[in-house]
C-alpha positions in Angstrom: 33.5 64.5 57.1 35.4 62.0 55.1 36.0 58.5 56.4 39.0 56.4 55.4 37.1 54.6 52.7 36.1 57.7 50.8 39.5 59.3 51.3 41.0 56.1 49.7 38.5 56.3 46.8 39.3 59.9 46.3 43.1 59.2 46.2 42.6 56.3 43.9 40.5 58.5 41.4 43.2 61.2 41.5 45.9 58.5 40.8 43.9 57.2 37.9 43.3 60.7 36.5 46.9 61.8 36.8 49.0 58.7 36.2 46.8 56.7 33.8 47.6 58.7 30.7 50.3 57.4 28.5 51.1 60.8 27.1 52.0 63.5 29.6 51.1 67.2 28.7 54.9 68.2 29.0 57.8 68.3 26.7 59.6 65.5 28.7 59.4 61.7 28.6 56.2 60.4 30.4 58.1 58.9 33.2 59.9 62.2 34.0 56.7 64.0 33.9 55.0 61.6 36.3 57.9 61.7 38.7 57.9 65.5 38.8 54.2 65.6 39.2 54.5 63.0 42.1 57.1 65.2 43.7 55.0 68.3 43.4 52.0 66.6 45.0 54.2 65.2 47.9 55.7 68.7 48.4 52.2 70.1 48.6 51.0 67.6 51.1 54.1 68.2 53.2 53.4 72.0 53.2 49.9 71.4 54.2 50.9 69.1 57.0 53.6 71.6 58.2 51.0 74.5 58.1 48.5 72.3 60.1 51.2 71.4 62.7 52.2 75.0 63.0 48.6 76.2 63.5 48.1 73.4 66.0 51.2 74.5 68.1 50.4 78.1 67.8 46.8 77.5 69.3 48.4 75.7 72.3 50.9 78.3 73.1 49.8 80.1 76.3 49.3 83.8 76.1 51.8 85.6 78.3 50.2 87.4 81.3 51.3 90.8 82.3 51.4 91.6 86.0 
């Protein structure tokens, strides 16, 4: 299991790998490409969080009993 230190190092390494290049592999200016990539990463993290919350709430919903 990851602790906060290793998670922070992982995020730092991802940030270095993604945002450190001065030339983005896209036909737009580098700043636009970086902003678009950041939005995609944020949207993905939000989707994962929403899915986790949905699964968590689904597991806590009681099963209806039939008399």
